[in-house]
PQR file of N, CA, C, O and H, with PARSE charges and radii, in Angstrom:
ATOM      1  N   UNK A   1       1.214 -33.975  -1.499 -0.4000 1.5000
ATOM      2  CA  UNK A   1       2.188 -33.267  -0.647 -0.0000 2.0000
ATOM      3  C   UNK A   1       2.948 -32.270  -1.608  0.5500 1.7000
ATOM      4  O   UNK A   1       3.110 -31.078  -1.347 -0.5500 1.4000
ATOM      5  N   UNK A   2       3.394 -32.901  -2.749 -0.4000 1.5000
ATOM      6  CA  UNK A   2       4.085 -32.034  -3.710 -0.0000 2.0000
ATOM      7  C   UNK A   2       3.553 -30.780  -4.321  0.5500 1.7000
ATOM      8  O   UNK A   2       4.222 -29.809  -4.676 -0.5500 1.4000
ATOM      9  H   UNK A   2       3.263 -33.870  -2.961  0.4000 1.0000
ATOM     10  N   UNK A   3       2.337 -30.922  -4.393 -0.4000 1.5000
ATOM     11  CA  UNK A   3       1.143 -29.594  -4.779 -0.0000 2.0000
ATOM     12  C   UNK A   3       1.277 -28.546  -3.766  0.5500 1.7000
ATOM     13  O   UNK A   3       1.516 -27.359  -3.985 -0.5500 1.4000
ATOM     14  H   UNK A   3       1.794 -31.711  -4.105  0.4000 1.0000
ATOM     15  N   UNK A   4       1.073 -29.189  -2.484 -0.4000 1.5000
ATOM     16  CA  UNK A   4       0.824 -28.146  -1.404 -0.0000 2.0000
ATOM     17  C   UNK A   4       2.273 -27.446  -1.233  0.5500 1.7000
ATOM     18  O   UNK A   4       2.418 -26.234  -1.387 -0.5500 1.4000
ATOM     19  H   UNK A   4       0.878 -30.154  -2.306  0.4000 1.0000
ATOM     20  N   UNK A   5       3.191 -28.206  -0.944 -0.4000 1.5000
ATOM     21  CA  UNK A   5       4.538 -27.178  -1.109 -0.0000 2.0000
ATOM     22  C   UNK A   5       4.976 -26.676  -2.062  0.5500 1.7000
ATOM     23  O   UNK A   5       5.807 -25.804  -1.806 -0.5500 1.4000
ATOM     24  H   UNK A   5       3.074 -29.191  -0.819  0.4000 1.0000
ATOM     25  N   UNK A   6       4.712 -26.902  -3.439 -0.4000 1.5000
ATOM     26  CA  UNK A   6       5.150 -26.106  -4.576 -0.0000 2.0000
ATOM     27  C   UNK A   6       4.151 -24.753  -4.479  0.5500 1.7000
ATOM     28  O   UNK A   6       4.512 -23.726  -5.054 -0.5500 1.4000
ATOM     29  H   UNK A   6       4.037 -27.610  -3.647  0.4000 1.0000
ATOM     30  N   UNK A   7       3.029 -24.783  -3.818 -0.4000 1.5000
ATOM     31  CA  UNK A   7       1.765 -23.911  -3.898 -0.0000 2.0000
ATOM     32  C   UNK A   7       2.339 -23.063  -2.796  0.5500 1.7000
ATOM     33  O   UNK A   7       2.602 -21.921  -3.174 -0.5500 1.4000
ATOM     34  H   UNK A   7       2.736 -25.617  -3.351  0.4000 1.0000
ATOM     35  N   UNK A   8       2.571 -23.288  -1.682 -0.4000 1.5000
ATOM     36  CA  UNK A   8       3.133 -22.749  -0.341 -0.0000 2.0000
ATOM     37  C   UNK A   8       4.311 -21.937  -0.590  0.5500 1.7000
ATOM     38  O   UNK A   8       4.494 -20.833  -0.078 -0.5500 1.4000
ATOM     39  H   UNK A   8       2.358 -24.215  -1.375  0.4000 1.0000
ATOM     40  N   UNK A   9       5.332 -22.686  -1.622 -0.4000 1.5000
ATOM     41  CA  UNK A   9       6.744 -21.641  -2.014 -0.0000 2.0000
ATOM     42  C   UNK A   9       6.151 -20.690  -2.946  0.5500 1.7000
ATOM     43  O   UNK A   9       6.469 -19.510  -2.794 -0.5500 1.4000
ATOM     44  H   UNK A   9       5.183 -23.583  -2.038  0.4000 1.0000
ATOM     45  N   UNK A  10       5.393 -20.977  -3.828 -0.4000 1.5000
ATOM     46  CA  UNK A  10       5.075 -19.938  -5.062 -0.0000 2.0000
ATOM     47  C   UNK A  10       4.365 -18.742  -4.520  0.5500 1.7000
ATOM     48  O   UNK A  10       4.638 -17.573  -4.790 -0.5500 1.4000
ATOM     49  H   UNK A  10       5.135 -21.935  -3.952  0.4000 1.0000
ATOM     50  N   UNK A  11       3.172 -19.279  -3.515 -0.4000 1.5000
ATOM     51  CA  UNK A  11       2.607 -18.136  -2.584 -0.0000 2.0000
ATOM     52  C   UNK A  11       3.642 -17.090  -2.113  0.5500 1.7000
ATOM     53  O   UNK A  11       3.566 -15.878  -2.316 -0.5500 1.4000
ATOM     54  H   UNK A  11       2.950 -20.229  -3.295  0.4000 1.0000
ATOM     55  N   UNK A  12       4.534 -17.686  -1.511 -0.4000 1.5000
ATOM     56  CA  UNK A  12       5.645 -16.570  -1.044 -0.0000 2.0000
ATOM     57  C   UNK A  12       6.484 -15.999  -1.576  0.5500 1.7000
ATOM     58  O   UNK A  12       7.029 -15.024  -1.058 -0.5500 1.4000
ATOM     59  H   UNK A  12       4.596 -18.671  -1.347  0.4000 1.0000
ATOM     60  N   UNK A  13       6.835 -16.520  -2.881 -0.4000 1.5000
ATOM     61  CA  UNK A  13       7.045 -15.764  -3.676 -0.0000 2.0000
ATOM     62  C   UNK A  13       6.363 -14.437  -4.355  0.5500 1.7000
ATOM     63  O   UNK A  13       6.714 -13.316  -4.726 -0.5500 1.4000
ATOM     64  H   UNK A  13       6.393 -17.312  -3.302  0.4000 1.0000
ATOM     65  N   UNK A  14       5.337 -15.129  -4.303 -0.4000 1.5000
ATOM     66  CA  UNK A  14       4.011 -14.084  -5.025 -0.0000 2.0000
ATOM     67  C   UNK A  14       3.901 -12.975  -3.887  0.5500 1.7000
ATOM     68  O   UNK A  14       3.654 -11.843  -4.304 -0.5500 1.4000
ATOM     69  H   UNK A  14       5.051 -16.039  -4.002  0.4000 1.0000
ATOM     70  N   UNK A  15       4.032 -13.115  -2.656 -0.4000 1.5000
ATOM     71  CA  UNK A  15       3.448 -12.266  -1.750 -0.0000 2.0000
ATOM     72  C   UNK A  15       4.643 -11.310  -1.591  0.5500 1.7000
ATOM     73  O   UNK A  15       4.422 -10.100  -1.549 -0.5500 1.4000
ATOM     74  H   UNK A  15       4.232 -14.035  -2.318  0.4000 1.0000
ATOM     75  N   UNK A  16       5.949 -11.806  -1.496 -0.4000 1.5000
ATOM     76  CA  UNK A  16       7.370 -11.254  -1.616 -0.0000 2.0000
ATOM     77  C   UNK A  16       7.314  -9.835  -2.604  0.5500 1.7000
ATOM     78  O   UNK A  16       7.635  -8.683  -2.311 -0.5500 1.4000
ATOM     79  H   UNK A  16       6.129 -12.789  -1.530  0.4000 1.0000
ATOM     80  N   UNK A  17       6.785 -10.385  -3.865 -0.4000 1.5000
ATOM     81  CA  UNK A  17       7.043  -9.778  -4.893 -0.0000 2.0000
ATOM     82  C   UNK A  17       5.829  -8.270  -4.832  0.5500 1.7000
ATOM     83  O   UNK A  17       5.942  -7.126  -5.274 -0.5500 1.4000
ATOM     84  H   UNK A  17       6.525 -11.320  -4.103  0.4000 1.0000
ATOM     85  N   UNK A  18       4.616  -9.035  -4.000 -0.4000 1.5000
ATOM     86  CA  UNK A  18       3.919  -7.752  -4.073 -0.0000 2.0000
ATOM     87  C   UNK A  18       4.047  -7.102  -2.892  0.5500 1.7000
ATOM     88  O   UNK A  18       3.205  -6.248  -2.615 -0.5500 1.4000
ATOM     89  H   UNK A  18       4.525  -9.964  -3.641  0.4000 1.0000
ATOM     90  N   UNK A  19       4.968  -7.344  -2.111 -0.4000 1.5000
ATOM     91  CA  UNK A  19       5.221  -6.435  -0.806 -0.0000 2.0000
ATOM     92  C   UNK A  19       6.327  -5.619  -1.401  0.5500 1.7000
ATOM     93  O   UNK A  19       6.302  -4.429  -1.087 -0.5500 1.4000
ATOM     94  H   UNK A  19       5.652  -8.038  -2.336  0.4000 1.0000
ATOM     95  N   UNK A  20       7.091  -5.927  -2.029 -0.4000 1.5000
ATOM     96  CA  UNK A  20       8.212  -5.231  -2.790 -0.0000 2.0000
ATOM     97  C   UNK A  20       7.413  -4.169  -3.548  0.5500 1.7000
ATOM     98  O   UNK A  20       7.548  -2.986  -3.233 -0.5500 1.4000
ATOM     99  H   UNK A  20       7.111  -6.894  -2.284  0.4000 1.0000
ATOM    100  N   UNK A  21       6.534  -4.560  -4.596 -0.4000 1.5000
ATOM    101  CA  UNK A  21       6.001  -3.576  -5.382 -0.0000 2.0000
ATOM    102  C   UNK A  21       5.243  -2.550  -4.813  0.5500 1.7000
ATOM    103  O   UNK A  21       5.264  -1.401  -5.256 -0.5500 1.4000
ATOM    104  H   UNK A  21       6.425  -5.520  -4.853  0.4000 1.0000
ATOM    105  N   UNK A  22       4.584  -2.897  -3.871 -0.4000 1.5000
ATOM    106  CA  UNK A  22       3.846  -1.998  -2.555 -0.0000 2.0000
ATOM    107  C   UNK A  22       5.040  -0.841  -2.199  0.5500 1.7000
ATOM    108  O   UNK A  22       4.815   0.365  -2.299 -0.5500 1.4000
ATOM    109  H   UNK A  22       4.566  -3.830  -3.512  0.4000 1.0000
ATOM    110  N   UNK A  23       6.137  -1.311  -1.837 -0.4000 1.5000
ATOM    111  CA  UNK A  23       7.368  -0.549  -1.158 -0.0000 2.0000
ATOM    112  C   UNK A  23       7.664   0.589  -2.112  0.5500 1.7000
ATOM    113  O   UNK A  23       7.841   1.760  -1.774 -0.5500 1.4000
ATOM    114  H   UNK A  23       6.321  -2.291  -1.755  0.4000 1.0000
ATOM    115  N   UNK A  24       7.699   0.084  -3.398 -0.4000 1.5000
ATOM    116  CA  UNK A  24       8.095   1.111  -4.354 -0.0000 2.0000
ATOM    117  C   UNK A  24       6.997   1.790  -4.952  0.5500 1.7000
ATOM    118  O   UNK A  24       7.241   2.742  -5.693 -0.5500 1.4000
ATOM    119  H   UNK A  24       7.555  -0.867  -3.672  0.4000 1.0000
ATOM    120  N   UNK A  25       5.816   1.439  -4.736 -0.4000 1.5000
ATOM    121  CA  UNK A  25       4.764   2.645  -5.079 -0.0000 2.0000
ATOM    122  C   UNK A  25       5.200   3.776  -3.833  0.5500 1.7000
ATOM    123  O   UNK A  25       5.677   4.902  -3.975 -0.5500 1.4000
ATOM    124  H   UNK A  25       5.618   0.666  -4.133  0.4000 1.0000
ATOM    125  N   UNK A  26       4.841   3.015  -2.523 -0.4000 1.5000
ATOM    126  CA  UNK A  26       5.240   4.240  -1.453 -0.0000 2.0000
ATOM    127  C   UNK A  26       6.205   5.180  -1.765  0.5500 1.7000
ATOM    128  O   UNK A  26       5.957   6.373  -1.938 -0.5500 1.4000
ATOM    129  H   UNK A  26       4.455   2.100  -2.407  0.4000 1.0000
ATOM    130  N   UNK A  27       7.528   4.567  -1.857 -0.4000 1.5000
ATOM    131  CA  UNK A  27       8.652   5.696  -2.457 -0.0000 2.0000
ATOM    132  C   UNK A  27       8.272   6.361  -3.401  0.5500 1.7000
ATOM    133  O   UNK A  27       8.921   7.407  -3.408 -0.5500 1.4000
ATOM    134  H   UNK A  27       7.729   3.597  -1.716  0.4000 1.0000
ATOM    135  N   UNK A  28       7.492   6.321  -4.297 -0.4000 1.5000
ATOM    136  CA  UNK A  28       6.979   6.851  -5.334 -0.0000 2.0000
ATOM    137  C   UNK A  28       5.891   8.239  -5.135  0.5500 1.7000
ATOM    138  O   UNK A  28       5.798   9.291  -5.768 -0.5500 1.4000
ATOM    139  H   UNK A  28       6.964   5.472  -4.292  0.4000 1.0000
ATOM    140  N   UNK A  29       5.073   7.642  -3.840 -0.4000 1.5000
ATOM    141  CA  UNK A  29       4.072   8.412  -3.475 -0.0000 2.0000
ATOM    142  C   UNK A  29       4.912   9.476  -2.501  0.5500 1.7000
ATOM    143  O   UNK A  29       4.691  10.687  -2.512 -0.5500 1.4000
ATOM    144  H   UNK A  29       5.148   6.787  -3.326  0.4000 1.0000
ATOM    145  N   UNK A  30       5.801   8.900  -1.749 -0.4000 1.5000
ATOM    146  CA  UNK A  30       6.613   9.892  -0.706 -0.0000 2.0000
ATOM    147  C   UNK A  30       7.080  10.890  -1.713  0.5500 1.7000
ATOM    148  O   UNK A  30       7.023  12.053  -1.314 -0.5500 1.4000
ATOM    149  H   UNK A  30       5.980   7.916  -1.740  0.4000 1.0000
ATOM    150  N   UNK A  31       7.488  10.726  -2.816 -0.4000 1.5000
ATOM    151  CA  UNK A  31       8.245  11.758  -3.704 -0.0000 2.0000
ATOM    152  C   UNK A  31       7.510  12.463  -4.523  0.5500 1.7000
ATOM    153  O   UNK A  31       8.124  13.196  -5.298 -0.5500 1.4000
ATOM    154  H   UNK A  31       7.535   9.781  -3.140  0.4000 1.0000
ATOM    155  N   UNK A  32       6.106  12.445  -4.583 -0.4000 1.5000
ATOM    156  CA  UNK A  32       4.905  12.984  -5.409 -0.0000 2.0000
ATOM    157  C   UNK A  32       5.265  12.429  -6.457  0.5500 1.7000
ATOM    158  O   UNK A  32       5.318  13.399  -7.214 -0.5500 1.4000
ATOM    159  H   UNK A  32       5.607  11.849  -3.953  0.4000 1.0000
ATOM    160  N   UNK A  33       5.545  11.578  -7.036 -0.4000 1.5000
ATOM    161  CA  UNK A  33       5.883  11.216  -8.334 -0.0000 2.0000
ATOM    162  C   UNK A  33       4.232  10.543  -8.931  0.5500 1.7000
ATOM    163  O   UNK A  33       3.880  10.523 -10.110 -0.5500 1.4000
ATOM    164  H   UNK A  33       5.502  10.791  -6.421  0.4000 1.0000
ATOM    165  N   UNK A  34       3.496  10.085  -7.849 -0.4000 1.5000
ATOM    166  CA  UNK A  34       2.391   9.451  -8.290 -0.0000 2.0000
ATOM    167  C   UNK A  34       1.436   9.951  -7.272  0.5500 1.7000
ATOM    168  O   UNK A  34       1.848  10.225  -6.145 -0.5500 1.4000
ATOM    169  H   UNK A  34       3.782  10.101  -6.891  0.4000 1.0000
ATOM    170  N   UNK A  35      -0.129  10.123  -7.676 -0.4000 1.5000
ATOM    171  CA  UNK A  35      -1.098  10.681  -6.853 -0.0000 2.0000
ATOM    172  C   UNK A  35      -1.986   9.726  -5.907  0.5500 1.7000
ATOM    173  O   UNK A  35      -2.129   8.512  -6.055 -0.5500 1.4000
ATOM    174  H   UNK A  35      -0.463   9.901  -8.591  0.4000 1.0000
ATOM    175  N   UNK A  36      -2.453  10.393  -5.080 -0.4000 1.5000
ATOM    176  CA  UNK A  36      -2.939   9.362  -3.678 -0.0000 2.0000
ATOM    177  C   UNK A  36      -4.072   8.336  -4.548  0.5500 1.7000
ATOM    178  O   UNK A  36      -4.176   7.155  -4.215 -0.5500 1.4000
ATOM    179  H   UNK A  36      -2.337  11.379  -4.960  0.4000 1.0000
ATOM    180  N   UNK A  37      -4.772   8.819  -5.509 -0.4000 1.5000
ATOM    181  CA  UNK A  37      -5.584   7.998  -6.461 -0.0000 2.0000
ATOM    182  C   UNK A  37      -5.009   6.652  -6.866  0.5500 1.7000
ATOM    183  O   UNK A  37      -5.484   5.550  -6.590 -0.5500 1.4000
ATOM    184  H   UNK A  37      -4.687   9.778  -5.779  0.4000 1.0000
ATOM    185  N   UNK A  38      -3.847   6.929  -7.604 -0.4000 1.5000
ATOM    186  CA  UNK A  38      -3.156   6.361  -8.308 -0.0000 2.0000
ATOM    187  C   UNK A  38      -2.310   5.057  -7.399  0.5500 1.7000
ATOM    188  O   UNK A  38      -2.256   3.863  -7.693 -0.5500 1.4000
ATOM    189  H   UNK A  38      -3.461   7.824  -7.829  0.4000 1.0000
ATOM    190  N   UNK A  39      -1.707   5.762  -6.236 -0.4000 1.5000
ATOM    191  CA  UNK A  39      -1.190   4.788  -5.272 -0.0000 2.0000
ATOM    192  C   UNK A  39      -2.032   3.696  -5.146  0.5500 1.7000
ATOM    193  O   UNK A  39      -1.848   2.617  -5.708 -0.5500 1.4000
ATOM    194  H   UNK A  39      -1.751   6.732  -5.998  0.4000 1.0000
ATOM    195  N   UNK A  40      -3.174   4.035  -4.239 -0.4000 1.5000
ATOM    196  CA  UNK A  40      -4.221   3.564  -3.888 -0.0000 2.0000
ATOM    197  C   UNK A  40      -4.771   2.121  -4.785  0.5500 1.7000
ATOM    198  O   UNK A  40      -4.916   0.993  -4.315 -0.5500 1.4000
ATOM    199  H   UNK A  40      -3.323   4.912  -3.782  0.4000 1.0000
ATOM    200  N   UNK A  41      -5.004   2.550  -6.145 -0.4000 1.5000
ATOM    201  CA  UNK A  41      -5.888   1.587  -7.038 -0.0000 2.0000
ATOM    202  C   UNK A  41      -4.132   0.723  -7.528  0.5500 1.7000
ATOM    203  O   UNK A  41      -4.059  -0.502  -7.424 -0.5500 1.4000
ATOM    204  H   UNK A  41      -4.886   3.467  -6.527  0.4000 1.0000
ATOM    205  N   UNK A  42      -3.392   1.209  -7.824 -0.4000 1.5000
ATOM    206  CA  UNK A  42      -2.250   0.225  -7.550 -0.0000 2.0000
ATOM    207  C   UNK A  42      -1.579  -0.633  -6.918  0.5500 1.7000
ATOM    208  O   UNK A  42      -0.934  -1.618  -7.275 -0.5500 1.4000
ATOM    209  H   UNK A  42      -3.451   2.203  -7.908  0.4000 1.0000
ATOM    210  N   UNK A  43      -1.887   0.040  -5.521 -0.4000 1.5000
ATOM    211  CA  UNK A  43      -1.941  -0.935  -4.379 -0.0000 2.0000
ATOM    212  C   UNK A  43      -2.688  -2.352  -4.254  0.5500 1.7000
ATOM    213  O   UNK A  43      -2.229  -3.472  -4.029 -0.5500 1.4000
ATOM    214  H   UNK A  43      -2.411   0.841  -5.231  0.4000 1.0000
ATOM    215  N   UNK A  44      -4.141  -1.861  -4.503 -0.4000 1.5000
ATOM    216  CA  UNK A  44      -5.293  -2.719  -3.946 -0.0000 2.0000
ATOM    217  C   UNK A  44      -5.394  -3.681  -5.378  0.5500 1.7000
ATOM    218  O   UNK A  44      -6.113  -4.675  -5.285 -0.5500 1.4000
ATOM    219  H   UNK A  44      -4.514  -0.952  -4.686  0.4000 1.0000
ATOM    220  N   UNK A  45      -4.709  -3.429  -6.688 -0.4000 1.5000
ATOM    221  CA  UNK A  45      -4.944  -4.166  -7.782 -0.0000 2.0000
ATOM    222  C   UNK A  45      -3.675  -5.132  -7.545  0.5500 1.7000
ATOM    223  O   UNK A  45      -3.859  -6.319  -7.813 -0.5500 1.4000
ATOM    224  H   UNK A  45      -4.125  -2.621  -6.763  0.4000 1.0000
ATOM    225  N   UNK A  46      -2.557  -4.790  -7.125 -0.4000 1.5000
ATOM    226  CA  UNK A  46      -1.416  -5.880  -6.713 -0.0000 2.0000
ATOM    227  C   UNK A  46      -1.743  -6.819  -6.019  0.5500 1.7000
ATOM    228  O   UNK A  46      -1.476  -7.948  -6.431 -0.5500 1.4000
ATOM    229  H   UNK A  46      -2.408  -3.826  -6.907  0.4000 1.0000
ATOM    230  N   UNK A  47      -2.434  -6.649  -4.727 -0.4000 1.5000
ATOM    231  CA  UNK A  47      -2.895  -7.037  -3.800 -0.0000 2.0000
ATOM    232  C   UNK A  47      -4.050  -8.206  -4.560  0.5500 1.7000
ATOM    233  O   UNK A  47      -3.976  -9.420  -4.373 -0.5500 1.4000
ATOM    234  H   UNK A  47      -2.651  -5.732  -4.392  0.4000 1.0000
ATOM    235  N   UNK A  48      -4.906  -7.653  -5.272 -0.4000 1.5000
ATOM    236  CA  UNK A  48      -5.833  -8.400  -5.825 -0.0000 2.0000
ATOM    237  C   UNK A  48      -5.404  -9.575  -6.817  0.5500 1.7000
ATOM    238  O   UNK A  48      -5.975 -10.644  -7.030 -0.5500 1.4000
ATOM    239  H   UNK A  48      -4.966  -6.667  -5.424  0.4000 1.0000
ATOM    240  N   UNK A  49      -4.321  -9.100  -7.318 -0.4000 1.5000
ATOM    241  CA  UNK A  49      -3.757 -10.047  -8.435 -0.0000 2.0000
ATOM    242  C   UNK A  49      -3.168 -11.194  -7.796  0.5500 1.7000
ATOM    243  O   UNK A  49      -3.374 -12.370  -8.098 -0.5500 1.4000
ATOM    244  H   UNK A  49      -3.856  -8.231  -7.145  0.4000 1.0000
ATOM    245  N   UNK A  50      -2.327 -10.701  -6.777 -0.4000 1.5000
ATOM    246  CA  UNK A  50      -1.827 -11.617  -6.098 -0.0000 2.0000
ATOM    247  C   UNK A  50      -2.425 -12.584  -5.164  0.5500 1.7000
ATOM    248  O   UNK A  50      -1.803 -13.567  -4.761 -0.5500 1.4000
ATOM    249  H   UNK A  50      -2.159  -9.746  -6.532  0.4000 1.0000
ATOM    250  N   UNK A  51      -3.645 -12.302  -4.817 -0.4000 1.5000
ATOM    251  CA  UNK A  51      -4.000 -13.403  -3.954 -0.0000 2.0000
ATOM    252  C   UNK A  51      -4.497 -13.984  -5.132  0.5500 1.7000
ATOM    253  O   UNK A  51      -4.155 -15.166  -5.182 -0.5500 1.4000
ATOM    254  H   UNK A  51      -4.150 -11.503  -5.144  0.4000 1.0000
ATOM    255  N   UNK A  52      -5.376 -13.522  -6.403 -0.4000 1.5000
ATOM    256  CA  UNK A  52      -6.017 -14.606  -7.591 -0.0000 2.0000
ATOM    257  C   UNK A  52      -5.082 -15.482  -7.746  0.5500 1.7000
ATOM    258  O   UNK A  52      -5.304 -16.653  -7.439 -0.5500 1.4000
ATOM    259  H   UNK A  52      -5.653 -12.563  -6.362  0.4000 1.0000
ATOM    260  N   UNK A  53      -3.785 -15.065  -8.282 -0.4000 1.5000
ATOM    261  CA  UNK A  53      -2.841 -16.245  -8.587 -0.0000 2.0000
ATOM    262  C   UNK A  53      -2.658 -17.210  -7.550  0.5500 1.7000
ATOM    263  O   UNK A  53      -2.664 -18.423  -7.759 -0.5500 1.4000
ATOM    264  H   UNK A  53      -3.604 -14.113  -8.532  0.4000 1.0000
ATOM    265  N   UNK A  54      -2.480 -16.627  -6.325 -0.4000 1.5000
ATOM    266  CA  UNK A  54      -2.017 -17.429  -5.078 -0.0000 2.0000
ATOM    267  C   UNK A  54      -3.087 -18.758  -5.192  0.5500 1.7000
ATOM    268  O   UNK A  54      -2.776 -19.948  -5.228 -0.5500 1.4000
ATOM    269  H   UNK A  54      -2.475 -15.642  -6.155  0.4000 1.0000
ATOM    270  N   UNK A  55      -4.389 -18.179  -5.233 -0.4000 1.5000
ATOM    271  CA  UNK A  55      -5.670 -19.377  -5.318 -0.0000 2.0000
ATOM    272  C   UNK A  55      -5.721 -20.179  -6.230  0.5500 1.7000
ATOM    273  O   UNK A  55      -6.055 -21.348  -6.037 -0.5500 1.4000
ATOM    274  H   UNK A  55      -4.642 -17.212  -5.204  0.4000 1.0000
ATOM    275  N   UNK A  56      -5.309 -19.569  -7.730 -0.4000 1.5000
ATOM    276  CA  UNK A  56      -5.542 -20.576  -8.833 -0.0000 2.0000
ATOM    277  C   UNK A  56      -4.118 -21.363  -8.975  0.5500 1.7000
ATOM    278  O   UNK A  56      -4.139 -22.288  -9.787 -0.5500 1.4000
ATOM    279  H   UNK A  56      -5.037 -18.619  -7.887  0.4000 1.0000
ATOM    280  N   UNK A  57      -2.919 -21.131  -8.319 -0.4000 1.5000
ATOM    281  CA  UNK A  57      -2.095 -21.874  -8.590 -0.0000 2.0000
ATOM    282  C   UNK A  57      -1.892 -23.178  -8.064  0.5500 1.7000
ATOM    283  O   UNK A  57      -1.126 -23.958  -8.630 -0.5500 1.4000
ATOM    284  H   UNK A  57      -2.902 -20.380  -7.660  0.4000 1.0000
ATOM    285  N   UNK A  58      -2.467 -23.463  -7.105 -0.4000 1.5000
ATOM    286  CA  UNK A  58      -2.783 -25.011  -6.562 -0.0000 2.0000
ATOM    287  C   UNK A  58      -3.389 -26.182  -7.744  0.5500 1.7000
ATOM    288  O   UNK A  58      -3.027 -27.356  -7.824 -0.5500 1.4000
ATOM    289  H   UNK A  58      -3.089 -22.830  -6.645  0.4000 1.0000
ATOM    290  N   UNK A  59      -4.319 -25.545  -8.537 -0.4000 1.5000
ATOM    291  CA  UNK A  59      -5.012 -26.207  -9.515 -0.0000 2.0000
ATOM    292  C   UNK A  59      -4.435 -26.427 -10.465  0.5500 1.7000
ATOM    293  O   UNK A  59      -4.605 -27.479 -11.081 -0.5500 1.4000
ATOM    294  H   UNK A  59      -4.613 -24.591  -8.472  0.4000 1.0000
ATOM    295  N   UNK A  60      -3.490 -25.381 -10.893 -0.4000 1.5000
ATOM    296  CA  UNK A  60      -2.427 -25.319 -12.064 -0.0000 2.0000
ATOM    297  C   UNK A  60      -1.353 -26.680 -11.678  0.5500 1.7000
ATOM    298  O   UNK A  60      -1.063 -27.520 -12.530 -0.5500 1.4000
ATOM    299  H   UNK A  60      -3.352 -24.527 -10.392  0.4000 1.0000
ATOM    300  N   UNK A  61      -0.929 -26.719 -10.511 -0.4000 1.5000
ATOM    301  CA  UNK A  61       0.231 -27.483 -10.334 -0.0000 2.0000
ATOM    302  C   UNK A  61      -0.604 -28.841 -10.035  0.5500 1.7000
ATOM    303  O   UNK A  61       0.085 -29.855 -10.154 -0.5500 1.4000
ATOM    304  H   UNK A  61      -1.165 -26.037  -9.819  0.4000 1.0000
ATOM    305  N   UNK A  62      -1.763 -29.024  -9.721 -0.4000 1.5000
ATOM    306  CA  UNK A  62      -2.227 -30.501  -9.443 -0.0000 2.0000
ATOM    307  C   UNK A  62      -2.410 -31.103 -10.888  0.5500 1.7000
ATOM    308  O   UNK A  62      -2.296 -32.303 -11.137 -0.5500 1.4000
ATOM    309  H   UNK A  62      -2.323 -28.201  -9.624  0.4000 1.0000
ATOM    310  N   UNK A  63      -2.754 -29.973 -11.952 -0.4000 1.5000
ATOM    311  CA  UNK A  63      -3.004 -30.739 -13.400 -0.0000 2.0000
ATOM    312  C   UNK A  63      -1.508 -30.712 -13.845  0.5500 1.7000
ATOM    313  O   UNK A  63      -1.259 -31.660 -14.591 -0.5500 1.4000
ATOM    314  H   UNK A  63      -2.846 -28.998 -11.750  0.4000 1.0000
ATOM    315  N   UNK A  64      -0.723 -30.113 -13.666 -0.4000 1.5000
ATOM    316  CA  UNK A  64       0.910 -30.664 -14.052 -0.0000 2.0000
ATOM    317  C   UNK A  64       1.239 -31.615 -13.317  0.5500 1.7000
ATOM    318  O   UNK A  64       1.849 -32.465 -13.965 -0.5500 1.4000
ATOM    319  H   UNK A  64      -0.925 -29.343 -13.060  0.4000 1.0000
ATOM    320  N   UNK A  65       1.127 -31.847 -12.334 -0.4000 1.5000
ATOM    321  CA  UNK A  65       1.744 -32.957 -11.566 -0.0000 2.0000
ATOM    322  C   UNK A  65       0.724 -34.406 -12.108  0.5500 1.7000
ATOM    323  O   UNK A  65       1.246 -35.514 -12.225 -0.5500 1.4000
ATOM    324  H   UNK A  65       0.631 -31.156 -11.808  0.4000 1.0000
ATOM    325  N   UNK A  66      -0.340 -34.234 -12.315 -0.4000 1.5000
ATOM    326  CA  UNK A  66      -0.975 -35.449 -12.827 -0.0000 2.0000
ATOM    327  C   UNK A  66      -0.567 -35.721 -14.430  0.5500 1.7000
ATOM    328  O   UNK A  66      -0.667 -36.807 -15.002 -0.5500 1.4000
ATOM    329  H   UNK A  66      -0.764 -33.334 -12.219  0.4000 1.0000
ATOM    330  N   UNK A  67       0.015 -34.214 -15.132 -0.4000 1.5000
ATOM    331  CA  UNK A  67       0.671 -35.109 -16.490 -0.0000 2.0000
ATOM    332  C   UNK A  67       1.909 -35.783 -16.706  0.5500 1.7000
ATOM    333  O   UNK A  67       2.304 -36.520 -17.610 -0.5500 1.4000
ATOM    334  H   UNK A  67       0.096 -33.332 -14.668  0.4000 1.0000
ATOM    335  N   UNK A  68       2.589 -35.215 -15.320 -0.4000 1.5000
ATOM    336  CA  UNK A  68       3.862 -35.801 -15.124 -0.0000 2.0000
ATOM    337  C   UNK A  68       4.121 -37.241 -14.708  0.5500 1.7000
ATOM    338  O   UNK A  68       4.858 -38.109 -15.176 -0.5500 1.4000
ATOM    339  H   UNK A  68       2.268 -34.617 -14.586  0.4000 1.0000
ATOM    340  N   UNK A  69       3.297 -37.220 -13.700 -0.4000 1.5000
ATOM    341  CA  UNK A  69       3.274 -38.930 -12.967 -0.0000 2.0000
ATOM    342  C   UNK A  69       2.322 -39.706 -13.670  0.5500 1.7000
ATOM    343  O   UNK A  69       2.131 -40.881 -13.358 -0.5500 1.4000
ATOM    344  H   UNK A  69       2.698 -36.516 -13.320  0.4000 1.0000
TER
END
């Protein structure tokens, strides 16, 4: 149960961070500070890395809680 709760809350924090970074990229794109290719590449990479970290975190938390308990 603690692993599930910590994983969910960590995933929420990660998704909020990814959403904020995409908003920053959107503002930069609207101001013509970055190109369309750079905007799409960075957006997809932020989403991909966020999803990857969110899927790996429960295994890391499981190992951590096993070491503590």
